Steps between C-alpha positions, in 0.01 A plus 500: 500500500561762236421870496209420267367239747532745789315774311219259407469376860487849649257637244261209566412651840186719519537865400877478464650744257849533357675836503860613494709623790864607471530345153368154587151346513306507823169343591235675703164446656300804615794712379751339739803297393518140618747358245761611248685333217853541369665673793787515573548285188293294257548179696296623797166623619386638835197425713395710796437250779432540869823462701370165630423368151836629379675306775310181417550516122870586543545210741297245300627602153843665553604461135198697379408757768734744676420820691589821319783684674427794730180648631283375212606146575428538870146602400448188289637579155624162379712435194404194292751317281259399226704210363511337846138567594255212478152585374319386815719702738498809280122482461461498879743790541331711232156433647625594846652824370174582318290431814722734704404787269158419352188662643285266709218507244732331248631246748148373565424457129 
């Protein structure tokens, strides 16, 4: 996956908008961040998963998904090494992160 692929995937989800946070792109639904791009460097992205999903993605795809260090990581912030991420796994992770944030009315659509 590339940064361009990641951006396209994330923006394909309903009512997702791109903004900027701390000098890098973030992606929001209902004003809440569920993914970022280019932090801490251009080779990575971040998805905000549930701790359970974070554990499963990190275990199943250890070359692509790793918990962020510290409190954010313990709450589900998961770093994604884009070059190592397969489209199918990243699609599932992004959709899971979006569902964790999106209002119920959007999830039913």
